[in-house]
N, C-alpha and C positions, 0 to 999 in steps of 0.2 A: 606541520608546516608553519612558516613564520607569517605568510600573507594569506588574507582570504581570497577566494577564487569565486567568480560568478560568470558562467558563460553558457552559450547555447551549444549543444553538441548533437552530432550525428550519429546515430547507432545503426549497424548493418545487421538486419534480422533476416537471415536467409535471403540475402540479395534484395530485401525490402527495406528501404531507408525510413527509419523513424527518428523523430526529433526529441530532444529532451533539454531541460534547463538544469544545469549542475551548479551547486553552491556548496562551496567547502570553506567554512569558517576556520579561523586560526585555532590551532590545537585541537582540531577535530578528532574525536576518538571512535566515530562510527558514521556510517551513512544510511540514510533511509531512502529506499526507492518507492515511489508513489505508483500504485496501480489503480487506475480509474476505471469506471464503468463508460459505456458508450455515452456520447453526448457531453462528456467531461473529459478534459486533457490537462495539459501542463499549465494552461491558462485559467483553470477553475479557481475562482476567487477563494472558495472555502479551502481547497487544498493548498493554495499559495499561503493563505493565513496560517495553516498548520505548519507548513514548511518554514515560514519565517520565525515562528515560535521555536522551532527545533534548532534553527540556525543560531538564535540567541543563546541557546543552551550548548552551543559548540557541537552540534550534530550536523554533519552535512546532508544534503538532500539532492535527489535526482528526481525531477518531476519529468515524466516521460509520456508521450502520446503512444499508446499501445497500438492504436490504428492509424493508417495514412489518412490523409485528407479525403481520398477517393473512397476508401473503405467507410469512413465516417458518413459521407454522403449517401452511400448505399444503405448504410444502417439506418439512416433517417427513414428510409421508405420501407426497407424490408425487415428491420430489427434483427438480421440474421447474425451480426457479429457480436452484438452486446452479450449474448448468451453462449457464444462459442468459447467456453472456459479453456479448452486446449489450445486454442489460437492465442488467447490473451496471455496464458501462462507461458506459452513458448516465447512470446515477445519479451515477457518479464524477465525470462532466463537469458535472453540475449542482453537485455540491459544489465543484468548481474555480471554476465561475462565482460561487459564493457568496463564495469567498475573494477572487476578484478585485473584487468589489463591496463587501466589508466594509471600511469605513474603517480598521479595526485591523489588516488583513492585505493589503490590495490592493498594498502597496509590497514585499511579501516574495516572494522566489523560491519556486517550488513544486516539490515532489517527491512521489513516491508510494511507499507501502510496501504491498506486497500479499501476502497469505497465501492459500494453497490456490488456489481458483479466482479469488480476488481479485487474484492476480498477473496472470493472463490479462487481466482487466479492466483493470488498470493499464496494461499494454501496449497494449491497443486504444485507451484513452482518450488515452494519451500520443501515439499515432501520429495521432491527430486534432487534437492540440494541441501541435505540434512546437516552436512558438515560446515556449510557456509552460512546459513541464515539463522541468526542469533535470537530474533524476535520479530512478532508480527502484531499489528494493531489494525482492527476492522472498524470502520465508521459506517454506520447504518448499512452494514454489508449484507451479502448473500453467502455466507460460508456454507450453507446447505447444499449449494450448487457444486461444491468441490467434491462431492461423492465419496468414493472409498478413500481418496486422499486424506480425508479427516482423521482416518484411523492410522495414517502413516507419518503425518506431520510431528515432528519432535519440538520444533521451536515453541517457546512460551508464546502464548497468544492471548490477547485482550480483545474482546468483542464490545464495541461501544454502540448502544442503541438508544434512540430517543423514547422517553417514557410514554409519549402518545403514538408511537409507531408500533401498533398492537401486532399487527401480522408479522412484521420483521421480528419483534421480540420472541414470538413463538417459534419462528424459523431458527433464531439464534440459539434459542434453548435446546432445540433438537440437534443442532450442530454441536453444541457444547458437550452433550452427552457422547457424542461420537469421536470427541477428541481425546482417544483413549492413551495415546502414546506421548502427547504434549508434556513437556517438562513442568509446564505450569499453564493454568487457564482460568480467565476470569470473564464474566459477563458483568458489564457495568451498565446500569440503566440511568440515563441522564433525565432528571425530572423535568417535566413540562416541554421537552423538545420533541419535535416532530422529525420526519424522515431527513430532511435537509439541514437541520439544526439552525434554523433562521431565527429562532427566538434570542432575545437579549441574553447574552452570557453563555449560551448553549455551545458555540463553537470554541470559546475560551476554555470552557470545561474539557471538551475534546482535546484541545491542544495541551492543556495541563496534563491530562491522563497519559497522552502519547509521550511527552517528555519524560514523565516519571517511569514509564515502562521501558523506553529504550535506554535512558540512563541506567536503570537497574541491570539490563543485560548487556550493555556495551562495557 
């Protein structure tokens, strides 16, 4: 497309309206849909930063709230939705259908960027859409929560984990060994980074790895 696009969009997920921010730069070759964990959505400063770096590299992005405002409020109390991987994956699939039907994005190759439990949702969704999802990146994710879908996902997947996030490193190593059908898989440890990648330069490293991975497979 000749002009860049940046707009808020409404996505109908089984009669549940969820909101997203769609950015399509000029000459985009692919689009990355972001899957967040609970307490984090399309306004997450970390994911907005990664999205902006992808946009600079001519990769479109869809930052989407997988939970409604009401569900987020419930989850703050009960914590029931953040670990409901099937619910999150189902919403992510609806977001993918939105991309497939939107005239501005339907020609683009699709990837997922998952954070926290959103990484598991991305894997489950990708396992159900093997011909559509080209690549996955997980940031500080919990891919282990994807269960048997780990063995079915075919898309190349990169797992990014902070070097100081010891428990999550172990969980990602376990998940890596179960990604038996992925076309490519890598676990990248970012030295000195903790779970939220708040250290100087850590998030820039995440964005750099993500740009490289998606460019490779788009």
